[in-house]
N, C-alpha and C positions, 0 to 999 in steps of 0.2 A: 611510606606507602604510597604508591602510585595509584592515581585516581584517572578516569578519562573524561574529559570535557569536549564540549563542541565548541571548536575553534572557529568555525565558519560554516555558515549556511547559505544556500542558494535555492531557487526555484525556477522552473519553466514552464508555460503553457503555451500550446499555439495560439495564432493570431485568430483564427476561425471561431466565432462564437455562434452556436447552435442553440436557439431557444426552443421553449416548448412549443410555440407557434409554428417554427420550421419542421418540427416532428409531426405536427399535426397534418402536414402535406402527404405525409408517406405512412401515416398510421391513423387507425381510427383512435384517438385520444384526445384530450383537451389539457389545456393550461392549467386550470382550476383541478382537474383529476390528478395531474404529477404533482402539483404543489400540496395538495392536500395530503397525499400519500407519503411523500418524501421531502417536501420543503425546497425542491430544485426548481429554479427558474430557467437556467441556461447551463450550458458546459461548454467545453473546447474541442474541437476535432483536428487532428493533425492533418497535414497536406500529403497525399498519397504520393509515395514515391519519392518524398523529400525529407519526410520527417518519419523517425522510427522510435520506440523506446531508447534506443542506444544513443542516437543525435540529442534526443530531448535531454537524457542523463547528462551528456556532455556539456550541454548548455548550461544546466545547474550546476555542474561540477565546476565549471570555470568561475563562475560567481562565487561559490563555496570556497574555494581555492584562494581566490582574491582576497576574500574577507578573512581568511585565516592567515593571510601573509605568508603563503608557501607557493612556490612554483609547482607546475603539474608534475614535473619531473621528481619531486619530494614525496609523492604519493607511495607508500611502501605496500598497500595491500588494496584490493578493491572487493567490496562487497556489494552484489547488485540484486535486488529484490524486484521481482516482476512475476505477473502471472501470463503477461501476453509479449512474450521475447520475440527478437527479430527472426529468430530460427527456432526450430525445435531443439537442436544442438548444432554448433556449441552455444554455450550460454552467453548472454549479453555482457558479462564481465569482462572477457578478452576483446569482444567488440568494442567495448568502451575504451580499452586501453588503447587500441588501434585508432579509434576516432580522436583520442586525446593526443595522438602522435608522440607516445611514449613507450613504443615497442622497443627501443633501443635499450631500455632498461628491463631487465627481468623482475617479475614481482609475482604475487600469488593473486589468483582472481576466483572470487567465490560466488556462485548463483544460489540465491534462497528462494524456494518456491513454497511460500506461506501465505500467498493471496494478501486478503486485507491486513493481516498481522505481520507480513513481511518486513516492514520497516522497523518493527518492534524486535522481531528474531533477528534481524541484521544488526541492529544497534547493540543488543545483547553480545552476540559474537564479537562484535568489535570491541566492546568494552573488555571481554575477556583477554583480547590480544595485547590492549593497551596496558591493563592492569599487570599481566605477565611480563611485561617489558620486550615482548616480541618486536613490535612495530610501534612507531613513532606518529605516523601519518597514515590513518586508515580512512579510507573514501567509503562512506555508506550511501548507496543511492536506492530511491524507489522510483520505477519508471513505468508507466503504463500507455498503451495505446489501444483502448477498448475498441475503437471507431471501426478499426478494421475487421473486426470478427463479432459484430452484433447482428441481430435479425431485425432489420429495419421494416417490419411488416407489422400489422394488427396482432399477429400471432405472437411476436416477440416484444409487445409494448412494455410488459410488466418489468422485464429486465433492462431493455435497450434505453428506456428514458432515464434509467438511473446513472449510467456509466460515461465518463469523460476521459481525456487524455490529459497528460501532464507528467512532469517529473520534480522530484525534490533531492537535495543532497546535502550531505553534512560532511565535514571532515573532524575526525576525532583525534584528539593529541592528549598525552599524558600531563598531569598536573600533581603536584605535590603539595597543593593547598588544602588544607583539612576541610572537609565538609563542602567542598566545590565539585561539580560535574556530576556524573551519572552515580546517584547513591545507590540504586537497588534496580533490578530487572527481574520480572516473573513471566514465564512462558508455560501454556498449557495446551492441550489438545484432546479431543475425543473423537476418533474417527468413526463412531456408530452410525451418524447420519452423513456419512462422506458425500453420498449422491444427491443430498437435497439442496446442494449449491455446489454444482459442478460443469465441467465440460468434459462430456463422456469419450467423444470420439473427435479425432483421430486417437487411437491409443493401442496399447498391446494386452489388453484385457481379454480379449476373445469372448467377452459375455459372461466371464467367470462369476462377477459380483452381481450381475442382475438376470442371467440367463441368455444364452447365445439366440434363442429363438426369435426375440423381439428385433434381433439387429439384421437377419437376413444375410449372414456370411455365406460366401459359395463354398459348396462341397468339393473343395480341391486339397491336394496333399499339403501343399506348401503355401505358406503366405496369404495374402488377400483378407489379413485381419486389421491392420493398422488403416489401410484405406481400401474400400471396397465399393461395389457398383451401387448398392443400396444406401449409401451414406448420405447422398444428395437426397434421398426421398424421405429417409426418417429424421433428418435434420439434427441427428445428436452432436453436431459439430457447433451449435449454438449452445451457449451458457443456459443452464436449467437452474431455478431457483424456487424453493418452497418458502416464499416470503413470510408467511405467518409463523413457520416454524423457527426461521432465522431471527425474526423479530423477538419472538419469546424467549428464545435462548440467550440472545445479545443482552437483553435488559436485565437478565439475571446475571450474567457473567461478568459484563462491564463493571459494576458497582463492587463484586466480590474481588476481582484481580485489583482494582484499584485500592481496596481496603487492605488488601495482603500487601501490598506495597508500603502502605502507610504504617501498618502493624509491625512490620519488618524494620522500620526505621523510627518507630516510637514517635511518629509525627501523626496529626489529625486531618481531618476534611478541613478545618478551619485554617489550617497551616497552607495549604493549596493557594497559590497566587493565580495559576492558570492551568485549566484542564484543557489538553487539546485532545479530543477524541478523534478516532478514524471517522471520517467524514462518510458514513455509510447511509445514513437517513437522519434527518433532522430531528424526526419524531422520536428515534431511539436515543439522540445526544440529549434532547429535551426530558425524556423518561429519566435518563441517568442524572441530569442534572437536579432534577426533583427528588430523587431518592436519596441524592447527597446533601440535599439542601444548599446548593451553590448558588450565589447571586449571578445575573448575567454577565458582569463584568469579570467574572472568574472562569468563564468558558467561552472557548473560541470555535466558532463554524463558519465555514465559508462554502459549505455544499451548495449554497444556493446559487452561486456563480460558475461553479466547476463540477458539480456532480461528484459521484463516487470515483475517485481515480485509484482506489485500492492500495497498492503498496506505496504510493506517491502522495496519498492525502494528508496523512501526518507531517511529513516534512514540508509539504507546500503550505499547509495551516501553520505550522510553527515559524515557517519563515515569515509568512505574512504577518503573524502576531509580533514578531521581533521586529520586523519593519516598521510596523504600527507603534510600536514603543509600548505595545501591551505586554511584553517579556523583558524584563529590566535585569540588570545586574542584581545577584543576591536573591533574585525570585525562585520559590519552588514551583517548577513546572511537571505537571502529570501529564504523562502520554499514556494512552490505552486504545486497544484495539480488539476487534471480533470479526471473524470471517470465516470462509470456506475450509472445511476439514473435519470437523470445526477446529479453529485454532483462535487463542486469544493471548493476550499478555499485556504487561504495563511496565512503564519505567518512570522513576523519579529522578528528576535532574534539578540540582542547585545552579542556577544560571550564573 
């Protein structure tokens, strides 16, 4: 029976480091305030006009393919997870194919829009393709460039201080080695509180979900819903987050979905060699660590220096942990994420 394994992994973050002290110059905040609530000390921002989610994804891909021992032309299928795409459409999957210079070879390209859970969702989809025998080299990329769309004012500080730019990529390949590779993945969603962590406009909702009156759409027969004059005034093009609700739900769903994966495979928390949680907030990760009674050496966090890179956070953290020798051959690695939607998921991997 075929299983899928991570044959190569890579990540890329922009050179520009933005500290909490840098943000203090443009908004009313403090280093202490940001660190106390999130654990973040600094993050990376891409260079305007030179770096995009696609270019960063390409940089991470080249490293992952080299480590997997394959040429770029050997990629069979692309799965690209992001909430900050280069364009509203087409998606980043086809742009990445072009950026890598492999448009002479036709392949499928799939875009995943599951925000912080995007990489777990993408990994699960890729796993099914590999196990079904459809593809041999599936590229899974998580890449984000939040810095292009954040509110860098005091009004937006609760959200903007949390996010950073970066990309991570893995190459999945089949293996017949029993007990190796991806053992199980679990995906969940609950759209009840969709607007509590969301970017509302531009969009085609026309006010359906929240009531049209608050948006100030013009009274015209056609159009003027996606982009409209009052959009600049009501600021709904900036991300909105109910931090308390997100925190409360995340610390419940994280342990649940991790235990679901362990129970499915007959394993226990003690069997985990490394937990790599989505880097949303260091306080959430610490809460989950305490709930599971995991020692510090079995949990990897790097949000302190990169911030929340949503779909990119898990592959970046996983790659750093592997590069540091904290993920070794035969280790049981648990990945888990929770985010906008709400969506959440987990994956267990025997490295």
